[in-house]
C-alpha distance (Angstrom), angle and dihedral (degrees) to the residues before:
residue distance angle dihedral
X1 . . .
X2 3.82 . .
X3 3.79 114.1 .
X4 3.78 95.3 -117.0
X5 3.84 91.4 46.7
X6 3.78 90.0 49.9
X7 3.92 92.2 50.4
X8 3.83 88.4 47.6
X9 3.85 90.0 53.5
X10 3.78 90.3 50.2
X11 3.79 92.6 47.9
X12 3.83 89.2 52.2
X13 3.80 89.7 49.2
X14 3.83 88.9 57.7
X15 3.82 91.1 44.7
X16 3.80 86.6 55.2
X17 3.82 90.2 49.9
X18 3.81 89.9 53.2
X19 3.85 88.0 52.5
X20 3.65 95.4 47.7
X21 3.92 92.3 46.8
X22 3.87 89.3 52.2
X23 3.74 88.8 51.4
X24 3.65 95.0 50.3
X25 3.82 98.0 46.8
X26 3.75 100.1 28.7
X27 3.71 135.3 -99.4
X28 3.79 100.4 -96.9
X29 3.66 126.2 110.1
X30 3.91 90.7 -141.0
X31 3.73 88.9 62.9
X32 3.77 92.4 45.6
X33 3.74 92.3 46.5
X34 3.83 93.9 56.2
X35 3.85 101.8 38.9
X36 3.81 116.4 79.3
X37 3.90 92.1 -169.9
X38 3.79 89.2 54.4
X39 3.79 91.9 48.2
X40 3.85 93.2 48.8
X41 3.80 93.8 47.1
X42 3.91 93.0 51.4
X43 3.78 92.6 41.0
X44 3.88 94.4 50.3
X45 3.71 91.3 52.4
X46 3.72 93.7 48.4
X47 3.75 89.9 47.4
X48 3.85 90.5 53.7
X49 3.72 91.4 48.6
X50 3.73 91.3 53.5
X51 3.76 89.1 48.2
X52 3.74 94.2 50.6
X53 3.75 94.5 45.4
X54 3.82 90.1 56.1
X55 3.81 87.6 61.2
X56 3.74 95.4 56.4
X57 3.86 117.0 110.3
X58 3.79 117.0 -92.3
X59 3.71 86.4 -124.8
X60 3.74 94.2 57.9
X61 3.71 93.8 44.6
X62 3.84 90.9 49.7
X63 3.77 92.5 48.3
X64 3.73 94.7 49.2
X65 3.82 99.8 37.4
X66 3.78 91.6 106.0
X67 3.81 88.9 65.6
X68 3.81 105.9 31.9
X69 3.74 130.4 31.4
X70 3.78 101.1 -135.2
X71 3.89 95.4 176.3
X72 3.80 95.6 58.2
X73 3.79 88.7 45.2
X74 3.73 91.5 58.0
X75 3.88 89.1 44.3
X76 3.84 92.1 55.9
X77 3.81 87.5 53.1
X78 3.68 89.3 53.6
X79 3.83 90.9 48.2
X80 3.72 94.0 49.4
X81 3.77 94.7 45.1
X82 3.86 97.6 46.2
X83 3.84 104.0 27.4
X84 3.76 103.3 30.7
X85 3.77 96.9 129.5
X86 3.78 92.7 50.2
X87 3.67 101.5 36.9
X88 3.81 122.6 120.0
X89 3.76 103.2 -108.4
X90 3.87 89.8 -148.9
X91 3.82 89.0 65.3
X92 3.67 90.9 54.8
X93 3.94 93.1 44.9
X94 3.89 89.7 49.1
X95 3.71 90.1 52.2
X96 3.69 90.5 50.3
X97 3.84 96.7 47.2
X98 3.75 100.3 34.2
X99 3.80 110.4 28.1
X100 3.74 104.4 29.6
X101 3.90 96.3 61.4
X102 3.82 88.2 53.4
X103 3.72 92.2 47.1
X104 3.83 90.5 46.5
X105 3.84 91.7 53.7
X106 3.84 92.9 46.5
X107 3.81 90.5 50.4
X108 3.80 93.6 46.3
X109 3.95 87.9 51.1
X110 3.80 91.1 50.5
X111 3.73 92.2 49.2
X112 3.78 92.6 46.7
X113 3.78 92.5 51.0
X114 3.80 92.6 42.2
X115 3.81 85.0 -158.4
X116 3.82 98.7 129.3
X117 3.92 110.4 133.5
X118 3.78 90.1 -1.9
X119 3.87 117.0 128.7
């Protein structure tokens, strides 16, 4: 499997983990805001997504920049990794409910098409 495609698959897996976690705990910010396990689970997956996105080839990131904002994704990873205890939980929540479904759809399309790194 091509390196970019492999990373996209792993990113998709973490998007699915976020989705499963939200189904398990409930899709309400009030629940997320008061449950440290829920917060850690979502934050870890976001951190991993950011880490994986940083390893995508520059060509792939450039070619898909009109659909996915790779820079802010890596930035979110850095915020979670370095400022976890002081982060606004609403930012993490908004990322999970707004950005992750879009990213998941993008990843699924890329995997279905299998066109990453192909001419």
